[in-house]
SEVOTI-97206 format. One record per residue: x negated, y negated, z of N, C-alpha, C in turn. Coordinates in pm, 1 decimal, always signed. Layout:
BEGIN
n.c1=X&n.c2=Y&n.c3=Z&ca.c1=X&ca.c2=Y&ca.c3=Z&c.c1=X&c.c2=Y&c.c3=Z .
...
This chain:
BEGIN
n.c1=-77.5&n.c2=+120.6&n.c3=-0.4&ca.c1=-1.8&ca.c2=-0.5&ca.c3=-2.5&c.c1=-91.2&c.c2=-122.6&c.c3=+6.3 .
n.c1=-50.3&n.c2=-216.3&n.c3=-89.9&ca.c1=-133.6&ca.c2=-333.4&ca.c3=-88.5&c.c1=-44.8&c.c2=-457.7&c.c3=-33.7 .
n.c1=-117.2&n.c2=-547.7&n.c3=+33.7&ca.c1=-48.8&ca.c2=-664.2&ca.c3=+88.2&c.c1=-69.1&c.c2=-783.8&c.c3=-3.0 .
n.c1=+37.9&n.c2=-862.0&n.c3=-22.4&ca.c1=+18.4&ca.c2=-978.5&ca.c3=-100.2&c.c1=-82.8&c.c2=-1077.8&c.c3=-43.9 .
n.c1=-157.7&n.c2=-1135.4&n.c3=-128.4&ca.c1=-258.3&ca.c2=-1226.2&ca.c3=-84.4&c.c1=-198.2&c.c2=-1366.9&c.c3=-66.3 .
n.c1=-249.6&n.c2=-1433.4&n.c3=+36.5&ca.c1=-197.8&ca.c2=-1569.8&ca.c3=+62.3&c.c1=-281.8&c.c2=-1669.2&c.c3=-7.4 .
n.c1=-390.0&n.c2=-1630.7&n.c3=-66.2&ca.c1=-476.7&ca.c2=-1723.4&ca.c3=-138.2&c.c1=-417.1&c.c2=-1752.4&c.c3=-277.4 .
n.c1=-429.7&n.c2=-1882.4&n.c3=-318.1&ca.c1=-369.4&ca.c2=-1912.6&ca.c3=-458.4&c.c1=-457.0&c.c2=-1828.4&c.c3=-564.0 .
n.c1=-395.1&n.c2=-1813.6&n.c3=-680.1&ca.c1=-461.4&ca.c2=-1745.6&ca.c3=-789.2&c.c1=-584.6&c.c2=-1820.0&c.c3=-826.2 .
n.c1=-677.1&n.c2=-1752.3&n.c3=-856.4&ca.c1=-808.7&ca.c2=-1821.4&ca.c3=-902.3&c.c1=-784.8&c.c2=-1860.6&c.c3=-1052.8 .
n.c1=-865.0&n.c2=-1959.8&n.c3=-1089.1&ca.c1=-851.0&ca.c2=-2010.0&ca.c3=-1231.9&c.c1=-915.0&c.c2=-1903.3&c.c3=-1324.0 .
n.c1=-828.3&n.c2=-1839.2&n.c3=-1400.4&ca.c1=-879.8&ca.c2=-1737.6&ca.c3=-1491.3&c.c1=-861.0&c.c2=-1786.5&c.c3=-1628.9 .
n.c1=-870.7&n.c2=-1685.4&n.c3=-1723.6&ca.c1=-850.0&ca.c2=-1717.1&ca.c3=-1862.9&c.c1=-718.3&c.c2=-1771.0&c.c3=-1894.9 .
n.c1=-614.5&n.c2=-1715.8&n.c3=-1834.8&ca.c1=-479.6&ca.c2=-1758.4&ca.c3=-1852.4&c.c1=-457.1&c.c2=-1906.0&c.c3=-1827.1 .
n.c1=-517.4&n.c2=-1958.1&n.c3=-1717.1&ca.c1=-505.6&ca.c2=-2100.9&ca.c3=-1683.7&c.c1=-566.1&c.c2=-2191.5&c.c3=-1787.8 .
n.c1=-686.7&n.c2=-2150.1&n.c3=-1831.4&ca.c1=-749.0&ca.c2=-2239.0&ca.c3=-1933.4&c.c1=-674.5&c.c2=-2236.3&c.c3=-2066.7 .
n.c1=-617.5&n.c2=-2119.2&n.c3=-2097.9&ca.c1=-549.0&ca.c2=-2114.0&ca.c3=-2224.0&c.c1=-430.0&c.c2=-2205.8&c.c3=-2209.3 .
n.c1=-353.0&n.c2=-2199.2&n.c3=-2092.6&ca.c1=-238.0&ca.c2=-2288.2&ca.c3=-2076.4&c.c1=-278.4&c.c2=-2435.2&c.c3=-2083.8 .
n.c1=-388.8&n.c2=-2473.5&n.c3=-2022.2&ca.c1=-438.3&ca.c2=-2613.8&ca.c3=-2034.4&c.c1=-471.3&c.c2=-2651.6&c.c3=-2173.2 .
n.c1=-529.3&n.c2=-2564.3&n.c3=-2252.0&ca.c1=-565.2&ca.c2=-2589.4&ca.c3=-2389.6&c.c1=-436.3&c.c2=-2607.6&c.c3=-2471.5 .
n.c1=-329.6&n.c2=-2526.1&n.c3=-2441.1&ca.c1=-206.7&ca.c2=-2543.7&ca.c3=-2514.3&c.c1=-138.4&c.c2=-2667.8&c.c3=-2482.6 .
n.c1=-140.6&n.c2=-2702.4&n.c3=-2356.1&ca.c1=-80.0&ca.c2=-2837.4&ca.c3=-2310.9&c.c1=-154.7&c.c2=-2949.9&c.c3=-2385.3 .
n.c1=-288.7&n.c2=-2945.9&n.c3=-2384.0&ca.c1=-368.4&ca.c2=-3050.5&ca.c3=-2447.1&c.c1=-332.9&c.c2=-3065.9&c.c3=-2587.8 .
n.c1=-327.5&n.c2=-2941.9&n.c3=-2663.3&ca.c1=-289.3&ca.c2=-2946.6&ca.c3=-2803.8&c.c1=-157.4&c.c2=-3007.0&c.c3=-2831.9 .
n.c1=-57.8&n.c2=-2975.6&n.c3=-2738.2&ca.c1=+71.8&ca.c2=-3027.9&ca.c3=-2765.8&c.c1=+81.2&c.c2=-3175.8&c.c3=-2745.0 .
n.c1=+11.3&n.c2=-3218.3&n.c3=-2638.0&ca.c1=+6.0&ca.c2=-3361.1&ca.c3=-2611.8&c.c1=-59.6&c.c2=-3440.6&c.c3=-2724.5 .
n.c1=-170.3&n.c2=-3392.0&n.c3=-2775.0&ca.c1=-240.3&ca.c2=-3459.9&ca.c3=-2881.8&c.c1=-154.2&c.c2=-3453.6&c.c3=-3015.1 .
n.c1=-82.7&n.c2=-3338.3&n.c3=-3033.4&ca.c1=-7.5&ca.c2=-3333.7&ca.c3=-3157.5&c.c1=+118.1&c.c2=-3413.5&c.c3=-3147.8 .
n.c1=+182.9&n.c2=-3420.1&n.c3=-3038.0&ca.c1=+310.3&ca.c2=-3492.3&ca.c3=-3027.6&c.c1=+285.7&c.c2=-3629.5&c.c3=-2983.1 .
n.c1=+185.3&n.c2=-3657.5&n.c3=-2894.9&ca.c1=+170.3&ca.c2=-3784.0&ca.c3=-2844.9&c.c1=+246.4&c.c2=-3814.8&c.c3=-2717.2 .
n.c1=+191.0&n.c2=-3886.2&n.c3=-2634.5&ca.c1=+256.3&ca.c2=-3921.4&ca.c3=-2501.9&c.c1=+243.1&c.c2=-4075.9&c.c3=-2477.7 .
n.c1=+357.4&n.c2=-4134.8&n.c3=-2442.8&ca.c1=+355.3&ca.c2=-4283.0&ca.c3=-2412.7&c.c1=+393.8&c.c2=-4297.6&c.c3=-2265.8 .
n.c1=+301.3&n.c2=-4368.9&n.c3=-2195.2&ca.c1=+335.9&ca.c2=-4401.2&ca.c3=-2055.0&c.c1=+337.9&c.c2=-4561.6&c.c3=-2053.2 .
n.c1=+446.8&n.c2=-4605.1&n.c3=-1994.1&ca.c1=+465.0&ca.c2=-4752.3&ca.c3=-1993.2&c.c1=+512.7&c.c2=-4795.9&c.c3=-1850.7 .
n.c1=+477.5&n.c2=-4909.1&n.c3=-1812.1&ca.c1=+508.4&ca.c2=-4953.6&ca.c3=-1684.0&c.c1=+489.5&c.c2=-5113.8&c.c3=-1674.0 .
n.c1=+559.7&n.c2=-5173.5&n.c3=-1601.5&ca.c1=+542.0&ca.c2=-5315.0&ca.c3=-1568.4&c.c1=+528.4&c.c2=-5338.7&c.c3=-1418.3 .
n.c1=+432.2&n.c2=-5432.0&n.c3=-1386.9&ca.c1=+415.4&ca.c2=-5473.6&ca.c3=-1255.0&c.c1=+438.5&c.c2=-5625.9&c.c3=-1243.9 .
n.c1=+532.6&n.c2=-5661.4&n.c3=-1164.7&ca.c1=+573.2&ca.c2=-5802.3&ca.c3=-1163.5&c.c1=+573.5&c.c2=-5845.2&c.c3=-1012.7 .
n.c1=+507.4&n.c2=-5951.7&n.c3=-985.7&ca.c1=+494.2&ca.c2=-6010.5&ca.c3=-852.9&c.c1=+555.0&c.c2=-6143.7&c.c3=-848.1 .
n.c1=+658.1&n.c2=-6160.5&n.c3=-769.7&ca.c1=+730.8&ca.c2=-6291.4&ca.c3=-757.6&c.c1=+724.1&c.c2=-6333.5&c.c3=-614.2 .
n.c1=+721.5&n.c2=-6462.0&n.c3=-599.7&ca.c1=+731.5&ca.c2=-6529.5&ca.c3=-472.5&c.c1=+837.0&c.c2=-6630.2&c.c3=-477.4 .
n.c1=+945.4&n.c2=-6615.2&n.c3=-405.8&ca.c1=+1055.0&ca.c2=-6709.4&ca.c3=-401.8&c.c1=+1103.7&c.c2=-6742.7&c.c3=-535.4 .
n.c1=+1127.0&n.c2=-6639.2&n.c3=-616.2&ca.c1=+1176.6&ca.c2=-6655.1&ca.c3=-750.6&c.c1=+1076.6&c.c2=-6727.4&c.c3=-851.8 .
n.c1=+959.7&n.c2=-6726.3&n.c3=-812.2&ca.c1=+852.8&ca.c2=-6792.1&ca.c3=-897.1&c.c1=+763.3&c.c2=-6665.1&c.c3=-934.4 .
n.c1=+748.9&n.c2=-6650.1&n.c3=-1071.5&ca.c1=+670.0&ca.c2=-6538.2&ca.c3=-1116.1&c.c1=+532.7&c.c2=-6575.7&c.c3=-1107.5 .
n.c1=+451.5&n.c2=-6498.5&n.c3=-1021.7&ca.c1=+313.8&ca.c2=-6517.8&ca.c3=-1007.2&c.c1=+223.8&c.c2=-6436.8&c.c3=-1102.3 .
n.c1=+271.6&n.c2=-6313.1&n.c3=-1114.7&ca.c1=+182.9&ca.c2=-6220.7&ca.c3=-1201.4&c.c1=+273.3&c.c2=-6119.8&c.c3=-1264.7 .
n.c1=+238.1&n.c2=-6089.1&n.c3=-1393.5&ca.c1=+310.3&ca.c2=-5985.6&ca.c3=-1463.8&c.c1=+199.9&c.c2=-5905.2&c.c3=-1538.8 .
n.c1=+196.4&n.c2=-5777.8&n.c3=-1512.3&ca.c1=+108.8&ca.c2=-5686.0&ca.c3=-1584.9&c.c1=+193.1&c.c2=-5584.0&c.c3=-1663.7 .
n.c1=+169.7&n.c2=-5576.2&n.c3=-1781.2&ca.c1=+239.3&ca.c2=-5472.3&ca.c3=-1865.8&c.c1=+144.1&c.c2=-5370.2&c.c3=-1910.4 .
n.c1=+175.4&n.c2=-5257.7&n.c3=-1871.6&ca.c1=+81.0&ca.c2=-5134.9&ca.c3=-1903.6&c.c1=+146.1&c.c2=-5045.1&c.c3=-2004.3 .
n.c1=+66.1&n.c2=-5019.0&n.c3=-2109.2&ca.c1=+108.5&ca.c2=-4923.5&ca.c3=-2216.2&c.c1=-5.2&c.c2=-4833.7&c.c3=-2243.8 .
n.c1=+14.3&n.c2=-4707.2&n.c3=-2240.8&ca.c1=-82.7&ca.c2=-4606.0&ca.c3=-2261.8&c.c1=-19.4&c.c2=-4500.3&c.c3=-2359.8 .
n.c1=-96.6&n.c2=-4478.9&n.c3=-2471.6&ca.c1=-59.4&ca.c2=-4385.8&ca.c3=-2569.9&c.c1=-173.3&c.c2=-4282.7&c.c3=-2570.4 .
n.c1=-136.6&n.c2=-4153.3&n.c3=-2559.0&ca.c1=-234.4&ca.c2=-4052.3&ca.c3=-2571.0&c.c1=-192.7&c.c2=-3958.1&c.c3=-2687.4 .
n.c1=-274.6&n.c2=-3954.1&n.c3=-2784.7&ca.c1=-242.3&ca.c2=-3882.9&ca.c3=-2910.2&c.c1=-365.3&c.c2=-3852.1&c.c3=-2982.1 .
n.c1=-356.3&n.c2=-3760.1&n.c3=-3082.6&ca.c1=-467.4&ca.c2=-3737.6&ca.c3=-3169.1&c.c1=-481.2&c.c2=-3859.2&c.c3=-3268.4 .
n.c1=-587.9&n.c2=-3868.4&n.c3=-3336.8&ca.c1=-617.1&ca.c2=-3978.8&ca.c3=-3427.0&c.c1=-517.9&c.c2=-3970.2&c.c3=-3547.7 .
n.c1=-488.6&n.c2=-3857.4&n.c3=-3590.3&ca.c1=-386.3&ca.c2=-3832.4&ca.c3=-3700.5&c.c1=-256.2&c.c2=-3873.1&c.c3=-3658.1 .
n.c1=-212.0&n.c2=-3835.9&n.c3=-3539.2&ca.c1=-78.8&ca.c2=-3873.7&ca.c3=-3493.8&c.c1=-72.7&c.c2=-4027.9&c.c3=-3458.4 .
n.c1=-184.9&n.c2=-4082.4&n.c3=-3413.1&ca.c1=-173.5&ca.c2=-4231.4&ca.c3=-3396.0&c.c1=-168.7&c.c2=-4309.0&c.c3=-3521.7 .
n.c1=-238.6&n.c2=-4262.2&n.c3=-3628.5&ca.c1=-221.3&ca.c2=-4326.6&ca.c3=-3755.2&c.c1=-88.7&c.c2=-4307.4&c.c3=-3813.8 .
n.c1=-31.0&n.c2=-4195.4&n.c3=-3787.9&ca.c1=+108.2&ca.c2=-4158.2&ca.c3=-3837.0&c.c1=+207.1&c.c2=-4259.7&c.c3=-3764.1 .
n.c1=+181.3&n.c2=-4292.6&n.c3=-3640.2&ca.c1=+265.2&ca.c2=-4390.4&ca.c3=-3575.7&c.c1=+231.3&c.c2=-4533.0&c.c3=-3607.0 .
n.c1=+125.3&n.c2=-4552.5&n.c3=-3689.6&ca.c1=+94.2&ca.c2=-4696.2&ca.c3=-3733.8&c.c1=-0.3&c.c2=-4765.5&c.c3=-3637.9 .
n.c1=-71.7&n.c2=-4673.9&n.c3=-3555.1&ca.c1=-169.9&ca.c2=-4731.8&ca.c3=-3467.4&c.c1=-306.6&c.c2=-4703.2&c.c3=-3516.5 .
n.c1=-378.5&n.c2=-4814.3&n.c3=-3565.0&ca.c1=-512.5&ca.c2=-4789.3&ca.c3=-3625.4&c.c1=-609.4&c.c2=-4910.5&c.c3=-3592.2 .
n.c1=-584.3&n.c2=-4968.2&n.c3=-3475.7&ca.c1=-671.1&ca.c2=-5083.7&ca.c3=-3440.7&c.c1=-820.5&c.c2=-5054.1&c.c3=-3436.5 .
n.c1=-862.9&n.c2=-4933.9&n.c3=-3412.0&ca.c1=-998.4&ca.c2=-4903.8&ca.c3=-3412.7&c.c1=-1066.3&c.c2=-4922.6&c.c3=-3549.1 .
n.c1=-989.2&n.c2=-4909.8&n.c3=-3648.1&ca.c1=-1042.5&ca.c2=-4923.8&ca.c3=-3787.4&c.c1=-1084.3&c.c2=-5067.1&c.c3=-3820.0 .
n.c1=-1024.1&n.c2=-5167.2&n.c3=-3752.3&ca.c1=-1048.1&ca.c2=-5304.0&ca.c3=-3778.5&c.c1=-1140.3&c.c2=-5367.3&c.c3=-3670.2 .
n.c1=-1178.3&n.c2=-5285.0&n.c3=-3564.2&ca.c1=-1263.4&ca.c2=-5338.2&ca.c3=-3454.5&c.c1=-1406.9&c.c2=-5317.9&c.c3=-3490.8 .
n.c1=-1484.8&n.c2=-5434.3&n.c3=-3505.1&ca.c1=-1621.6&ca.c2=-5424.0&ca.c3=-3557.0&c.c1=-1709.2&c.c2=-5338.9&c.c3=-3445.8 .
n.c1=-1675.0&n.c2=-5340.5&n.c3=-3328.6&ca.c1=-1749.9&ca.c2=-5267.1&ca.c3=-3224.0&c.c1=-1727.5&c.c2=-5109.6&c.c3=-3239.8 .
n.c1=-1628.3&n.c2=-5069.1&n.c3=-3309.6&ca.c1=-1598.1&ca.c2=-4927.2&ca.c3=-3316.9&c.c1=-1607.0&c.c2=-4867.4&c.c3=-3465.8 .
n.c1=-1601.0&n.c2=-4953.9&n.c3=-3567.7&ca.c1=-1600.7&ca.c2=-4918.8&ca.c3=-3705.1&c.c1=-1716.5&c.c2=-4980.0&c.c3=-3782.9 .
n.c1=-1798.4&n.c2=-4907.0&n.c3=-3847.5&ca.c1=-1901.7&ca.c2=-4950.0&ca.c3=-3932.4&c.c1=-1850.3&c.c2=-5028.6&c.c3=-4050.2 .
n.c1=-1736.8&n.c2=-4985.8&n.c3=-4107.6&ca.c1=-1669.9&ca.c2=-5057.5&ca.c3=-4220.9&c.c1=-1622.6&c.c2=-5190.4&c.c3=-4174.4 .
n.c1=-1563.8&n.c2=-5197.9&n.c3=-4054.9&ca.c1=-1512.4&ca.c2=-5322.3&ca.c3=-3998.3&c.c1=-1626.3&c.c2=-5419.1&c.c3=-3972.7 .
n.c1=-1744.5&n.c2=-5361.8&n.c3=-3934.4&ca.c1=-1865.9&ca.c2=-5442.4&ca.c3=-3897.3&c.c1=-1922.6&c.c2=-5503.3&c.c3=-4029.5 .
n.c1=-1914.3&n.c2=-5422.1&n.c3=-4139.0&ca.c1=-1953.5&ca.c2=-5471.9&ca.c3=-4264.3&c.c1=-1873.3&c.c2=-5582.9&c.c3=-4313.4 .
n.c1=-1739.8&n.c2=-5555.8&n.c3=-4301.2&ca.c1=-1641.5&ca.c2=-5660.9&ca.c3=-4338.8&c.c1=-1654.4&c.c2=-5787.5&c.c3=-4264.2 .
n.c1=-1682.8&n.c2=-5775.8&n.c3=-4132.5&ca.c1=-1704.3&ca.c2=-5893.9&ca.c3=-4055.3&c.c1=-1826.5&c.c2=-5970.0&c.c3=-4086.5 .
n.c1=-1935.5&n.c2=-5906.6&n.c3=-4117.8&ca.c1=-2060.5&ca.c2=-5962.2&ca.c3=-4168.7&c.c1=-2036.6&c.c2=-6030.3&c.c3=-4305.0 .
n.c1=-1962.1&n.c2=-5967.0&n.c3=-4401.2&ca.c1=-1940.5&ca.c2=-6024.2&ca.c3=-4521.4&c.c1=-1850.7&c.c2=-6153.7&c.c3=-4511.7 .
n.c1=-1753.8&n.c2=-6146.3&n.c3=-4420.9&ca.c1=-1670.1&ca.c2=-6271.1&ca.c3=-4401.7&c.c1=-1756.3&c.c2=-6374.3&c.c3=-4347.2 .
n.c1=-1838.9&n.c2=-6347.7&n.c3=-4245.2&ca.c1=-1920.6&ca.c2=-6447.2&ca.c3=-4182.6&c.c1=-2020.8&c.c2=-6501.9&c.c3=-4288.3 .
n.c1=-2076.8&n.c2=-6419.2&n.c3=-4369.0&ca.c1=-2173.0&ca.c2=-6457.5&ca.c3=-4467.7&c.c1=-2100.9&c.c2=-6557.7&c.c3=-4569.4 .
n.c1=-1974.2&n.c2=-6530.6&n.c3=-4604.2&ca.c1=-1903.7&ca.c2=-6610.2&ca.c3=-4699.0&c.c1=-1872.6&c.c2=-6740.3&c.c3=-4640.2 .
n.c1=-1841.3&n.c2=-6749.0&n.c3=-4508.9&ca.c1=-1815.3&ca.c2=-6872.3&ca.c3=-4429.5&c.c1=-1940.2&c.c2=-6957.9&c.c3=-4434.9 .
n.c1=-2056.7&n.c2=-6893.8&n.c3=-4405.1&ca.c1=-2182.0&ca.c2=-6965.8&ca.c3=-4404.1&c.c1=-2223.8&c.c2=-7026.4&c.c3=-4539.7 .
n.c1=-2200.7&n.c2=-6943.0&n.c3=-4645.7&ca.c1=-2230.8&ca.c2=-6992.5&ca.c3=-4773.9&c.c1=-2139.0&c.c2=-7112.6&c.c3=-4817.4 .
n.c1=-2017.3&n.c2=-7110.1&n.c3=-4769.3&ca.c1=-1923.5&ca.c2=-7221.7&ca.c3=-4801.3&c.c1=-1968.6&c.c2=-7344.4&c.c3=-4727.9 .
n.c1=-2005.1&n.c2=-7331.9&n.c3=-4600.5&ca.c1=-2049.2&ca.c2=-7447.0&ca.c3=-4525.9&c.c1=-2182.7&c.c2=-7501.2&c.c3=-4582.0 .
n.c1=-2273.7&n.c2=-7414.2&n.c3=-4626.4&ca.c1=-2396.0&ca.c2=-7459.7&ca.c3=-4693.4&c.c1=-2373.1&c.c2=-7536.3&c.c3=-4822.1 .
n.c1=-2272.4&n.c2=-7489.9&n.c3=-4899.8&ca.c1=-2242.0&ca.c2=-7556.8&ca.c3=-5022.8&c.c1=-2190.8&c.c2=-7688.2&c.c3=-4995.0 .
n.c1=-2099.9&n.c2=-7699.4&n.c3=-4888.1&ca.c1=-2034.6&ca.c2=-7832.0&ca.c3=-4854.2&c.c1=-2148.2&c.c2=-7926.6&c.c3=-4811.7 .
n.c1=-2242.0&n.c2=-7879.7&n.c3=-4726.4&ca.c1=-2355.0&ca.c2=-7968.3&ca.c3=-4681.2&c.c1=-2436.6&c.c2=-8007.1&c.c3=-4798.6 .
n.c1=-2472.3&n.c2=-7918.1&n.c3=-4888.4&ca.c1=-2544.6&ca.c2=-7954.4&ca.c3=-5003.0&c.c1=-2483.3&c.c2=-8060.8&c.c3=-5097.2 .
n.c1=-2342.8&n.c2=-8056.2&n.c3=-5096.8&ca.c1=-2273.0&ca.c2=-8158.7&ca.c3=-5176.1&c.c1=-2278.9&c.c2=-8294.2&c.c3=-5101.3 .
n.c1=-2284.9&n.c2=-8291.1&n.c3=-4969.2&ca.c1=-2289.7&ca.c2=-8422.7&ca.c3=-4894.9&c.c1=-2428.1&c.c2=-8477.5&c.c3=-4895.3 .
n.c1=-2530.4&n.c2=-8402.4&n.c3=-4900.9&ca.c1=-2671.2&ca.c2=-8443.5&ca.c3=-4891.3&c.c1=-2706.1&c.c2=-8545.7&c.c3=-4997.5 .
n.c1=-2678.2&n.c2=-8533.1&n.c3=-5125.5&ca.c1=-2713.4&ca.c2=-8639.5&ca.c3=-5223.6&c.c1=-2640.7&c.c2=-8768.1&c.c3=-5193.7 .
n.c1=-2511.9&n.c2=-8768.6&n.c3=-5146.8&ca.c1=-2444.1&ca.c2=-8885.2&ca.c3=-5118.8&c.c1=-2506.8&c.c2=-8959.8&c.c3=-5000.4 .
n.c1=-2550.9&n.c2=-8881.1&n.c3=-4901.8&ca.c1=-2611.4&ca.c2=-8938.5&ca.c3=-4781.6&c.c1=-2749.4&c.c2=-8998.8&c.c3=-4826.4 .
n.c1=-2825.7&n.c2=-8940.3&n.c3=-4907.6&ca.c1=-2943.3&ca.c2=-8989.1&ca.c3=-4951.9&c.c1=-2930.8&c.c2=-9128.5&c.c3=-5042.0 .
n.c1=-2824.0&n.c2=-9135.2&n.c3=-5112.1&ca.c1=-2793.1&ca.c2=-9250.6&ca.c3=-5185.0&c.c1=-2746.5&c.c2=-9373.2&c.c3=-5091.6 .
n.c1=-2670.3&n.c2=-9325.7&n.c3=-4981.2&ca.c1=-2620.3&ca.c2=-9429.3&ca.c3=-4889.3&c.c1=-2737.2&c.c2=-9486.3&c.c3=-4809.9 .
n.c1=-2838.7&n.c2=-9400.1&n.c3=-4772.3&ca.c1=-2946.6&ca.c2=-9446.6&ca.c3=-4695.8&c.c1=-3060.4&c.c2=-9505.3&c.c3=-4774.2 .
n.c1=-3059.6&n.c2=-9502.8&n.c3=-4903.0&ca.c1=-3162.5&ca.c2=-9559.4&ca.c3=-4987.0&c.c1=-3143.1&c.c2=-9712.7&c.c3=-4992.7 .
n.c1=-3249.5&n.c2=-9792.3&n.c3=-4980.2&ca.c1=-3240.1&ca.c2=-9934.5&ca.c3=-4972.2&c.c1=-3202.9&c.c2=-9991.5&c.c3=-5103.2 .
């Protein structure tokens, strides 16, 4: 006769498979956690914090229209190149305007 153990089941293969299944489902379907924190004092709003958390795979996020990391220069090399190209174009435009003003200034300063 065996007596039932009072100790919890140890983490075996079944537990990790379940965790992997849960993680796969969460990434496949996506999870949204939202909450607001509002602090008022005598009907005067002092602080409002809105929290939004989306956990999903990259493919699911793109499917939902979330792709901010593609335009963030800190996270995307293509966005970094685009940012440098835009900055370079702005500097070239400023230089061209300054070069246009320089002959006029030289004429104005000439005695």
